[in-house]
C-alpha positions, 0 to 999 in steps of 0.5 A: 187855382180854384177854391171851388168850382167856378160859376160861369165866369167864362161867360162874363169874361167873354162878354167883357172881351167882346165889348173891349174889341168893339170899343177898339173898332169904334172909339168915337162912336156916337152912342146917342145915334140909335142903330137902324130899326132892323138892327134893333129888332135882330140884335139880342139884348145883352142886359140879361143875367146869365146866372138867372135861374129861368134864363139858365133853364130856358137857354138849355135843352129841355125834355120838351120835344114838341115841334111848336118851337119851329112853328111860332104863331105871330100872336106871341113874341119871338126870341132870338138865339137859344133863349136869349131873353131880355131882363131889365137891368138893375141900373141905368145903362151908361156909355163906357165906350167913350172912356179910356181904360183907366177912367173906366176902372175909376168910374167902376170903382166909384160906382161900387164904392157908392153901393158899398156905402149904402150898406147893402150887399145885394146892391153891390153885387147888382152893381157889379153885374151891371158893370160887367154887362156894360163892358167896364174894365174892372181893376183889382181894386174894384174887385177888392171893394166887392170882396170887402163888402162881402167881408163886412156886409154879409149876413152873420152866419152865412157861408162865403160861397158868393165871396169866393165866386167873385174871387174865382171870377177875378183871377180869370183876368187879374193876378191877385196881390197880397191885399186880395189874399189878406182880405180873403184869408181874414174872412175865411178865418173869421168864418171858421171861428164862427162855424166852430162856435155854431157847431159847439152851440148846436151840440149843446142844443142837441144835448138839451133837445135830444133831436140829434139827427137834425143837429148832426146834419146841420153840424156836418153841413157847417163842417163841410164848408172847409174854411180853414182848408180854403184859407190854407189854399189861398196862403199857398197861392200867395207863396206861389205868386211871391206875395206872401211878404205882402200879407199883414201880420194879423193874417198870419196870426189868424191862420195860426189861431185857426190851425191851432183850433183844428190841431193842424200842426203841419199847416201852422208851422208852414205859416209860422215859418213864412213870417219874415224876420221883421214881422213882429211875433206877438202874444197872439202868435205864440198863444196860438203855437203853444195851444196848438202843440198842447192839442197835439200832445207835444208839451215839449214844443209848447214849452219851447215856444213859450220860452221863446216868447218870454225871451223876446216879449213882455209877459202876457196873460194870454200866452200863460193861459195858453200854456195852462191849457196845453198842460191840461190837454197833456194831462199835466194838472199839477204843472197847470196849477203851478203856472196859475199859482206860482209862475204868473204872480212871480212874473208879474202877470195879471191873473184872470179867470181864464186859466182857472176856468180851464182847470175847473172844466178839466176837473168837471170833465173827469168828475172831480167835483170836490177839486173843482169846488175847492179851486173855485173857493181859492181863486185869487180873482172873483169867479165869473159865470164861466167859473160856475158854469162847468160845475153847474152843468156837471151837477145837472147831468148827474141829476144832483138838484140840491148841489146844482141849486147851490151853484146856481145861486152863486152863478146868478150873482155874476154877469149872465150874458154868456150863461144861457146854456147853463141856465137852460140846463138848470131849468130843465133839471128843476122840471125833472125834479118837480120844481116847476116854481124854480124853473119859472124863476130861472126864466125870470132870471133870464129875462132880467139878464136880457136873455130869452128862453129858447123854443125847446125850454119854453115848450117843456116848461108849459107841457110840464104843467099840462102833464100835471093837468094844472091848466091855470099854471100851464097858461101862466107859464105860456104867458111868462115864457112868451113875455120873455121873448122878443118878436123875432124869437116868438116867430122862430119858436111859434111851432113849438109854442103852438104845439104847447098851446094845443096841449093846454087846449086838449087838457082843457077839453079832457079835464074842464069840459072844454070851457071857453074862457081858458081856451080863449085865454090860450088863443089870445096869448098865442096870437102874439106869435101867429098872424091868425089862429092856427087850425089846431086851435081854431076848431076847439075855440069855435066849438067851446064858444058855441058850447059855453055861452055863459063864458062869452063875457071874456070877449070884449075888445075888437081884437078879441072878436077879430080872433074869433072871426079868424078862427071861423075863417080857418075852418071848413063848413063841415067843421063849423056852421059858418053863417050861423057862427059869424051872425051870432058873433055880430049879435054879441058884438052889438051888446059889447062896449065897442059895438060893431067895430071890425077891420075891413079885411075881416068884413070882406073876407067873411062876405066873400065866404058867405057868397061862395057858400051861396048863402044869400040870406046870410050874406044880406044880413052881414051886409046890413050889419056893417057900413056899406062903404066897407063892402064896395069892393064886394058889391058889383051889379051885373047887367044882362049882357055881362051875365050872358058873357059870364055864362058863356065864359064858364061854358069855355071852362066846362069844355076844358074840364071835360077835356074838349079843348077844341070845343072851348076854343070854338065857344070863345071864338064864335059865341063871345069874340065874334059877337064883339064881347070880351070873355070874363077874365077869371074863367079864361084864366082858369081855362088857359091854365088847365088847357096848358096843364093837359098838354094842349098847348096849341089850344091854350095858345089860341085861347090866350090870343083870342082872349087878350085881343078881346080884352084890349078891344072891349075893356077899359084900360085898367080892367084890360091890363088886369085881365091880360096879366091873368091870361099871361100868367096862365099861359106861362103856367101851361108852358112851364108845366110842359117843360117848354121853358123858352116860351115860359120865359117869354111870358115871364118877361112879358109879365115883368114888362107890365110891372108885375110878377107871376103869382104863386101858382106860376112860380111853382110851375116855373120850378116844375119846368126848370126841374126838366132842364138839362142844366138843373142838378140841384132842384132844392136850391132852385126851389129856394131861389124861386121861393126867395124871388116870389117872397121878395116881390111880395107874391102871395103864395098858394098851397100849390106853390108850397107843395112844389117847393116842399117836394123839392126840398124833401127830395134833397133831404132838406128837412129844416127848410121844408118844416119851416115852409110848412109852418109858414104857409099856415102861420103867415098866409093862412093856407090850409095844407092839403093831402099833397102838402102833408105827403110832401112834408112827411116825405121830407121827414122820412128821407131825413130820417126824422121819425118823430117829425114824420109820426107827428105830422102823419097823426096831424094829417089824419086828425086835420085833413078835410078829405080822406088822406091819399096813399102817398103818406101811408106809403112813406111811413111804411117805407120808413119802417121797411128801409130806414128803421126796419120794424115790420110791426110798425110798417104793417100797422100803417097798412092796417090803418090804410085798410081801415080807412078803405084806401086802396093799396098801390103797386108800390104798397105791395112792393114795400110789404114784400120787402117787409117780409123778404128783406127783414128778419125773421124772413117769410118768403112764403108770405112775400110770394103770396102777396103777388096773388093778393095784389090781383085778388084783393086790389085788382092789381097785376104784379109788375117787374118791380115786385119780382125784382124784390124777390130776386134781391131778397134771394140773391143779396140777402139769402145769397141763393143765386139759383132761386134768384135766377129761377125768378128771373127766368120766370119773369123773362118767360112771361111774354104775355105779361111783359110790360116793358119795364123789365130793366128793374129785373135785370138790375136785381139780377145783376146786383145778385151776381155781382154781390155773389162774386159772379162778375163774368156772368153779370156782364153776359146778363148786361149784354143780353139786356142791352139787346132785348130792351130799350135801356133808360138813361138811369145809371143804376145798373151801370153803378152796379158794374162800376162796383163790381169792376172796382172790387175785382181791380178792373179799373180800366173797365170801370173808367171806360164805362164811366166815361161812356156816360153823359152829364147832359140830361137832354142827351139822346136816347140810349145814353146813360146820364150820370147821377150822384150815385154814379160818381160815388160808385166810381170814387169807391172803385178807385178807393177799393184800389188805393187810387186816392188821387183819381178818386179826388179827381172824380169828386172835383168833377162832381163838385162842378156839377153843382149837386146839393152840398149834402150829397157831395159831402157824403161822397167826400166823406169816403175820401177824407174820413 
């Protein structure tokens, strides 16, 4: 039985069996005697993690096809087998072969228990992996320890994916008992309840923030976990194994509670009917059943179970409350009131606020506010925050400020610990009714109750005052909300808070002549949630400091000056005369009470910047101002010999930059190494990396070998180690970017043996390389794995690193993590986004359908970009308004802005413009055709097959004019002189036309013609069209044959089509079109096993289950 697709469990199982057989053959082997040297060299190290991302990529076939794998140079290590590259184990190697099986199991359990006691789930999983690699026998109890660790140590809010993978691995060799099933079902039920609460919270947040798309996406991802279904599957497996009687009673009750919430009557009854007669059926059991049948609208069954409860159990308020809820779900309000007012007092049942609150919610949902307030006034118990909350929420929604205020004044006298949503709603109502003073009182009430304003509320409170041009009040509001937030909340809210701060600063610029004092007060406040000074604040801060010298007295402490230096360092020379600014700050510091007190970090960063600028005088003045000891790292004398070698090393780099890598190798060999010198490490680092990026791997390898040999011979040990690390990091980058992950993994392991880790650029390159691996199906997940490893090892990221990771997340439509990393790179690491960064993050917004984020970031790019923006972001925005939210006027406005900035349109730009005219009403086919001529006359671009394909799509699928589509198709096919070799898109458009217009036989003939005339790529989109056509025509056998002819292997031979997620979707639709649901599910199962991104799988699953 599989709950989810197994994660390579067969590999670990075979390793375990291999080690057992080895122990049986050599029961008394003395482990202290090493094998002969030859065996040591030939036997692959088994202590590597088979699930390691780089190992997976390097073990699989990749697109790298060079012959250099078969012509290894002796200057670098040779891997055995298919990329079996050693990784140091997380725990010391022991010798389990000397233990009996029972002793092995006991030792394994003790080691796992010891890790579990440390309270670190990662340590437990690391120990489990080590035990498996070392061949220990693992008992069910050992796995139970791991499962318990997941249940009690997992991070709150995280899914149970890894816990279920442990279970899937266990059942390959061990038959689980009732204890294992109990552990898993409890965890799944707990997670299901957790998900339901989170979903409810997200829906409330969505109502307040108005950002529905992202919240809906998050909700869909949570619901896709299917924890209740997985719990039921395990319960059914326990039945099949005959151990359902071993399940504890609380497991049954938790299942009933979960199925009650989902209204799953059939599953709940199945669970209930398997409770043995001797099992105590508690109030929890019957409360769940009563609630379940109320949700299902079966009030008679709810009454029957309530009556059964009363016959066998003492009275309990929870069951009575469940019956009240059941009556409300069935619309029987009078019966619900009777239970609270009559039955509960008569049966001597303690009445709580729970049933009253349920009735109040019922009234409020129907707008019966007078009845809700009347019941509130006549409650026999003291109302709590949940009694007032529904009424307050209803009044807020109706914009009834006065009535809401009366309820709020009563609400704040209760325990507010669970009333945040109602407080936030009321604060927003206050702003809506121009009662900003009252909104700030709500924030203070939150703080007094131990609650914190969220990012949305905080931003809106501040922006309210900005919109009223009340700058002092806006600054005070910013300080108030930030004082009410913890450091963790400040970190999470920083993007919105910085946005609010920017609004204040803009307002100061417009209404107060950009005065320095208020701007500095804002920056000082925002520094609590930002490690440095954001660029959007640094620019106005620096400018106002220079323009308003009379207000500089507000800068007094070393921290204040630190902020000003940070602002200067965040800006370019074009934005700020850096040397003049920092030296002016030095003069001001001398006059302050604290004198020249500045951190060594700032001193060295400013000096480095001045030296890079080549401003010798300013650098000398800076050095003279501070303690020379602080500058020791920056002051290194160079003798003539070093200067000569450094110059030659730069010549090597210049040759590589020109593309003359052979000349670069010659200079290094003949003029540096042969003369007994070691090259300068930094130019060689850059030369090796660039040579590899250019694809000249042989030359890169020679540069690496010559350099590292010279480093070892001529540099003292510490400098040599550093230089070799830099060179190894660069050769890793070269191999990774060319997709040769076997070699890249070798150098990755070399770096780890040095006790180091690759730098940010190398990690980004590894990610680019793994994307070419045949085993890669979810590039976004791989990106986050590499990101997490780099972060875990405190690797300083680079802009290139963030660009690659954000691009992968954008491709998978993962907007939230993409935005988080975009903010993080600026806030935590002071990295300035470049044109590629903005292109990547805007692409993420566009793919996720977030218009607001996309427009905001695009405008930010135009305002902040140092160099002229690239074509990519413009194309992204045009595409958004052509394909996702059709709006020709908006699309053309971005094209006009492109023209204004003299950015040359690309071929893709013209394709999008053609789509805007021929696929968006009102249609304008004449202009679409004219764009073909404009491409050549205005942009010197020759129309490509994809442009003609656009016309074919428009005629065939939009206008249903097959003959006009055929005419364009024939025109392209007749262009022998201009055939570019990528006519596949034209065939695809024509096939789509024919299939859309119910001409499948004609489409099949076009497909046969295509296969004869062109070299078909591995892309499956044309085959997807045929799958759709076959499904619509009921030709399922043809669809199946076509689907099975395709492959899941990215590295398959040329001519073989590789299935993509869209292929699985097309096959699922073909089955569903013919009511073959079970076969559609089997295709979905195969898709799940490919480990595509969850959201992609979810969209296909929704076709079957919605």
